[in-house]
C-alpha positions in Angstrom: -15.0 14.7 -8.2 -12.5 12.3 -9.4 -9.9 10.1 -7.4 -7.6 7.5 -8.1 -5.9 5.3 -5.5 -3.0 3.6 -7.0 -1.0 0.5 -6.0 -2.8 -0.4 -2.9 -3.4 -3.9 -1.4 -7.3 -4.2 -2.2 -8.8 -6.5 0.0 -12.5 -7.1 -0.6 -14.1 -10.3 1.1 -17.4 -9.5 -0.7 -15.8 -10.2 -4.1 -12.9 -12.3 -2.9 -10.4 -9.9 -3.9 -6.9 -9.6 -2.5 -4.5 -8.3 -5.0 -2.7 -4.8 -5.6 -4.7 -2.9 -7.9 -6.0 0.8 -8.4 -9.3 1.8 -7.8 -11.1 4.7 -9.7 -13.8 7.0 -8.1 -15.9 9.2 -10.2 -18.7 11.2 -8.3 -18.2 9.6 -5.2 -18.9 6.0 -6.4 -16.4 3.3 -7.6 -16.0 3.7 -11.2 -13.1 0.9 -11.8 -10.8 -1.4 -10.3 -8.0 -3.0 -11.9 -4.4 -2.7 -12.8 -2.8 0.3 -14.5 -6.3 2.2 -14.8 -6.5 5.4 -16.6 -7.7 8.5 -14.8 -8.9 12.0 -16.0 -6.2 14.7 -15.8 -7.9 16.6 -13.0 -8.2 13.6 -10.5 -6.7 13.7 -7.3 -4.1 10.8 -7.0 -3.5 8.6 -3.7 -0.3 6.8 -3.8 -1.3 3.7 -1.4 2.0 1.6 -2.1 2.3 -0.5 0.9 -1.0 0.2 2.4 -4.2 -2.0 2.5 -7.6 -0.4 0.7 -10.8 -2.1 2.2 -14.3 -1.2 2.0 -15.4 1.2 4.8 -15.2 -0.2 8.2 -18.7 -0.3 10.0 -19.2 -0.3 13.8 -22.7 -1.6 14.7 -22.8 -1.2 18.2 -22.0 2.5 19.4 -23.6 4.5 22.0 -23.6 8.0 20.8 -25.7 9.3 23.7 -27.5 12.0 21.9 -30.0 13.1 22.7 -30.0 13.2 26.2 -26.4 12.4 27.5 -24.3 15.1 25.6 -21.9 15.5 28.7 -20.6 12.0 27.9 -20.5 12.2 23.9 -22.5 13.7 21.1 -23.2 12.7 17.4 -20.4 15.0 16.4 -17.7 13.9 18.8 -18.4 10.6 18.6 -18.6 10.4 14.8 -15.5 12.2 14.5 -13.8 9.6 16.8 -15.2 6.9 14.7 -13.6 8.4 11.4 -10.4 8.9 13.3 -10.7 5.4 13.9 -11.0 4.2 10.2 -14.6 4.0 10.4 -17.0 5.1 7.6 -20.5 4.3 9.6 -21.6 3.6 12.7 -25.0 2.0 14.1 -26.1 3.9 17.3 -28.2 2.0 20.1 -31.5 3.6 21.2 -30.7 4.1 24.9 -30.8 7.9 24.7 -33.0 10.2 26.4 -35.5 10.4 25.1 -35.4 6.7 24.0 -35.3 6.2 20.4 -38.7 4.4 20.5 -40.4 6.5 18.1 -40.1 7.8 14.5 -39.7 11.4 16.1 -36.6 10.5 17.8 -35.2 8.4 14.8 -35.9 11.4 12.5 -34.1 13.7 15.4 -31.0 11.3 15.2 -30.7 11.5 11.5 -31.2 15.5 11.3 -28.5 16.0 13.7 -26.2 13.4 11.7 -27.0 15.5 8.6 -26.0 18.7 10.2 -22.8 17.5 12.2 -21.9 13.6 11.6 -18.1 12.9 10.5 -19.0 9.6 9.2 -22.5 7.8 8.2 -24.9 7.2 11.1 -27.6 4.4 11.1 -30.0 4.4 14.2 -31.2 1.5 15.8 -34.5 1.8 17.3 -35.9 0.2 20.6 -37.9 -2.9 21.1 -40.1 -1.8 23.7 -41.5 1.5 24.8 -38.9 3.3 26.9 -36.6 0.2 27.1 -38.8 -0.9 29.8 -39.7 -4.4 28.4 -43.5 -4.0 28.8 -44.8 -3.0 25.5 -43.6 -3.1 21.9 -42.0 0.4 20.5 -43.3 1.8 17.4 -41.2 -0.6 15.3 -43.5 0.4 11.8 -42.9 3.8 12.4 -39.5 3.7 13.1 -38.7 1.3 9.9 -40.3 4.1 8.0 -38.1 6.4 9.7 -34.9 5.0 8.9 -34.0 2.3 11.7 -31.9 -0.8 10.7 -32.1 -2.8 13.6 -34.1 -2.9 16.8 -32.6 -3.5 20.5 -33.3 -2.9 24.0 -29.4 -3.0 24.3 -28.3 -2.5 28.3 -31.7 -4.2 29.2 -32.7 -7.0 26.9 -36.3 -8.0 26.5 -36.9 -10.6 29.6 -40.5 -11.4 28.5 -40.2 -14.1 25.8 -43.6 -13.7 24.6 -43.0 -10.1 23.9 -39.8 -11.0 22.4 -41.5 -13.5 20.2 -43.8 -10.7 19.1 -41.0 -8.3 18.5 -39.0 -10.8 16.4 -42.4 -11.4 14.4 -43.1 -7.8 13.8 -39.6 -7.0 12.9 -39.5 -9.9 10.3 -42.2 -8.0 8.6 -39.9 -5.3 8.0 -36.7 -7.2 7.5 -35.2 -5.7 10.6 -32.7 -7.9 12.9 -33.3 -8.1 16.4 -30.1 -7.3 18.3 -30.3 -8.9 21.7 -28.3 -7.9 25.1 -28.4 -11.4 26.5 -28.6 -11.3 30.2 -30.9 -13.1 32.6 -31.6 -10.5 35.1 -32.4 -12.9 37.9 -29.1 -14.4 37.4 -27.1 -11.4 37.0 -28.7 -9.2 39.3 -26.4 -6.8 41.3 -23.3 -8.5 39.5 -20.3 -6.2 38.8 -17.7 -8.3 37.3 -17.3 -11.9 36.4 -18.4 -14.6 39.0 -15.2 -16.1 40.2 -12.2 -16.3 42.4 -11.5 -12.5 41.4 -14.9 -11.3 42.3 -14.6 -13.2 45.5 -10.9 -11.7 46.1 -12.5 -8.4 45.6 -15.5 -8.6 47.6 -18.1 -7.9 44.9 -21.0 -9.7 43.6 -20.1 -11.9 40.6 -22.1 -12.0 37.3 -22.4 -15.5 36.4 -21.9 -16.5 32.4 -25.1 -18.5 32.9 -27.0 -15.3 32.8 -26.0 -14.7 29.1 -26.0 -18.2 28.2 -29.7 -18.9 29.2 -30.8 -16.0 27.1 -29.1 -17.0 24.4 -30.5 -20.4 24.6 -33.9 -19.0 24.6 -32.9 -16.7 21.6 -32.1 -20.0 19.6 -35.5 -21.5 20.4 -37.2 -18.3 19.4 -35.3 -17.9 16.2 -36.4 -21.7 15.3 -39.8 -20.5 16.2 -40.1 -17.3 14.4 -37.5 -17.6 11.7 -36.9 -13.9 12.4 -33.2 -12.9 12.6 -31.4 -12.5 15.8 -28.1 -10.9 16.3 -26.4 -11.4 19.9 -24.7 -8.4 21.2 -21.1 -8.2 22.9 -21.0 -12.0 23.1 -18.3 -12.9 25.8 -18.6 -16.6 26.9 -17.5 -19.8 25.4 -20.9 -21.3 26.4 -22.9 -18.7 24.3 -20.5 -19.1 21.5 -21.0 -23.0 21.1 -25.1 -22.0 21.4 -24.5 -19.9 18.2 -22.5 -22.2 16.6 -25.0 -24.8 16.8 -27.9 -22.8 15.6 -25.9 -21.6 12.6 -25.3 -25.4 11.7 -29.0 -25.9 11.9 -29.5 -23.1 9.5 -31.1 -20.8 11.9 -30.6 -16.8 11.3 -28.4 -16.4 14.3 -25.4 -14.1 14.4 -23.3 -12.6 16.7 -20.9 -10.0 17.6 -17.7 -9.6 19.9 -15.9 -6.6 21.0 -12.2 -5.9 20.9 -12.2 -6.0 25.0 -13.4 -9.0 25.1 -11.0 -10.4 22.8 -7.9 -8.8 24.3 -8.6 -8.8 27.7 -9.7 -11.4 30.7 -11.3 -10.7 34.1 -7.8 -10.1 35.6 -7.6 -6.8 34.2 -10.0 -5.6 36.6 -7.4 -6.0 39.3 -4.9 -3.6 37.8 -7.6 -1.4 36.0 -10.6 -1.4 38.5 -13.4 0.6 36.9 -11.8 1.1 33.6 -12.1 -2.4 32.9 -16.1 -2.7 34.1 -18.2 -3.5 31.4 -21.5 -5.4 31.0 -21.2 -8.3 29.8 -18.0 -8.5 32.1 -14.5 -9.4 31.0 -14.6 -13.2 31.3 -12.0 -15.9 31.8 -8.9 -16.9 29.8 -10.7 -19.6 28.4 -13.6 -17.9 27.2 -11.2 -15.4 25.4 -9.6 -18.3 23.7 -12.9 -19.6 22.7 -14.2 -16.2 21.5 -10.7 -16.2 19.5 -11.6 -19.6 17.9 -15.1 -18.2 16.8 -13.3 -15.3 14.9 -11.1 -17.5 13.3 -13.6 -20.2 12.2 -16.6 -17.8 11.1 -18.9 -18.0 13.8 -18.8 -14.4 14.5 -20.3 -12.2 12.0 -18.7 -8.7 13.5 -16.5 -6.9 15.3 -18.2 -3.9 17.6 -16.9 -1.7 19.8 -19.8 -1.3 22.1 -18.5 2.3 22.5 -20.1 3.5 25.7 -18.6 6.9 26.9 -18.9 8.2 30.4 -17.6 11.4 32.1 -14.4 11.1 34.3 -16.5 12.0 37.3 -18.7 8.9 36.8 -16.0 6.3 36.1 -13.7 7.7 38.8 -15.6 5.8 41.6 -15.2 2.5 43.4 -15.6 -0.6 41.5 -19.4 -1.5 42.7 -20.7 1.9 41.9 -19.1 3.1 38.7 -21.2 2.7 35.7 -20.5 -0.1 32.9 -18.7 0.6 29.7 -15.7 1.4 28.0 -15.0 3.5 24.7 -12.9 2.0 22.0 -13.8 3.9 18.5 -10.2 5.3 17.9 -8.1 2.2 18.9 -10.4 -0.7 18.0 -8.8 -1.2 14.5 -5.2 -1.0 15.7 -6.0 -3.3 18.6 -7.5 -6.0 16.5 -4.7 -5.9 13.8 -2.2 -6.3 16.3 -4.1 -9.1 18.4 -5.6 -11.0 15.8 -3.6 -10.7 12.5 0.1 -10.2 14.2 -0.2 -12.1 17.2 -2.9 -14.8 16.3 -2.5 -15.3 12.9 -5.9 -14.3 11.5 -5.9 -13.5 8.1 -6.4 -9.9 6.8 -9.5 -10.7 4.7 -11.4 -12.4 7.5 -10.4 -9.1 9.9 -11.9 -6.8 6.8 -14.6 -9.2 6.6 -15.3 -8.8 10.5 -15.2 -5.1 10.5 -16.9 -4.4 7.0 -18.5 -7.1 4.8 -19.9 -8.9 7.7 -21.5 -5.8 9.6 -23.1 -4.6 6.2 -24.4 -8.1 5.4 -25.8 -8.7 8.9 -27.9 -4.9 8.7 -28.4 -4.7 5.2 -26.1 -1.7 5.0 -25.3 -0.1 1.6 -21.3 -0.4 2.5 -18.9 -3.4 2.9 -18.2 -3.8 -1.0 -15.9 -2.1 -3.3 -18.2 -3.2 -6.2 -18.3 -0.8 -9.0 -21.0 1.5 -8.9 -21.3 1.4 -4.8 -20.4 4.4 -2.8 -16.7 4.9 -2.5 -16.5 4.1 1.6 -12.9 3.0 2.1 -10.3 2.3 4.8 -7.0 2.6 4.2 -4.5 0.7 6.6 -0.9 0.4 7.3 -0.3 -2.7 8.8 3.3 -2.1 9.8 2.7 1.2 11.5 3.5 1.2 15.3 1.1 3.5 17.5 0.7 4.2 21.1 -2.9 4.8 22.2 -3.1 8.0 24.0 -6.5 9.0 24.8 -5.8 12.6 25.7 -5.7 13.2 21.9 -8.8 11.6 21.3 -11.9 13.0 19.4 -14.2 11.5 21.8 -15.3 13.3 24.7 -14.6 10.2 27.0 -11.5 8.5 28.1 -12.8 5.5 30.0 -10.5 3.1 28.1 -8.7 0.2 29.2 -6.2 0.2 26.2 -4.4 3.9 27.1 -0.8 3.6 26.7 -0.5 0.1 24.9 1.8 -0.2 21.9 0.1 -1.5 18.9 1.3 -2.7 15.2 -1.3 -1.8 12.6 -3.6 1.5 12.2 -5.9 3.1 9.9 -4.1 6.0 7.8 -7.1 7.5 5.6 -11.0 7.1 6.0 -12.8 8.2 2.9 -16.3 8.5 2.3 -17.8 9.2 -1.1 -14.3 9.2 -2.3 -13.5 12.2 -0.2 -10.9 12.1 2.7 -12.4 12.8 6.0 -10.4 14.8 8.0 -10.7 16.1 11.5 -9.2 19.0 13.2 -7.1 18.8 16.3 -4.6 16.1 17.7 -4.1 12.7 16.1 -5.8 10.0 18.2 -2.5 7.9 18.4 0.9 8.6 19.0 2.9 7.6 16.0 6.1 5.8 15.9 6.6 5.7 12.2 6.9 8.5 9.8 3.7 8.0 8.1 0.9 10.9 8.8 -2.2 9.9 9.8 -4.8 11.3 7.5 -8.4 9.7 8.9 -10.9 12.1 10.0 -13.4 15.2 8.9 -13.1 18.8 8.1 -16.3 19.6 10.3 -16.0 20.5 13.8 -18.5 20.6 16.5 
């Protein structure tokens, strides 16, 4: 039960660390961190020379689809995909069947995770019963059962008074409310971003005002209630500016952005069709630039994949009829290292913060740090490793990823949970162009 990681670049924003050091793990917890550490003779040794050692990455927006939609994904396959992609924990959304709107469903998810998950699983409970937006779900019961946040993701809560009551109730349990900001009247029937491309393709567009209107409402409700609101998958420049102003006023508002909204604009739909269809939709190049600025200057708290698996049959339809959603657990870290670090010059500590320390802080999760005494959840990165995304070799059941075939620089090479290497059977999720072998995943199989 002893492990020592030697000579890695330890990058831990929670402690302001970015230096070469050793990490000693005893009985699943960080026991020491420093240079030239001594270790028990029986300790496993990992030579991390040339690698980055970071607190385990956390994805706060994942659709594991179980219970109910196991043809798309399961807790087993989704968490194997997460571990393969460098994530030690995921937060799973409530839009399952049945909806996670009761302690019974919450406990079912946690029981299934204990049986089959390859990484930590934190359930997110529904705000309203059945995601219908009419009556509050059993927030207290779900809080006692183990949810870490509340969200009607995919729907949002249109009734402002109901949203207010949800925020007040959630605050009693110190739970953040995650809002999918989409004014239904403004967005009704929309397929992709409203603009020249939607006109060219002859499909109804989704105006960015649909997102911005609900974000503005949430700013007012945050001021009224003092409760924590987290904006899911923020996509528009105007929405980001509203969050920036709210934070400047000291309001408890945070937001996340997705890798696809940082790496693609609406023009991707012309080439990829339904594979590039998601909600909120890809916006303009100007919106992408604004989101990159928000990532760089600290307004954005988390990068979250919004991993939304669908079967090939579902996605292989014309644009107007295909479901919204893309997957990306197995390429998100590489994509962001390539785009944010190597192309846009965003510092490594900031990227680690977005994937690790930030998510843990916003959702009050136990990870996100390498402090002594804390669980030894770690993600090891090779910043120079070159990979090619190959969805055919993924652990996820789904293949609806717009980045298939992309060449990227930077990759996770090892995932550790409680100081144990997580290793999955089967193919690597990426095609390596460098000699270092990818080790990230679990011994469990589904």
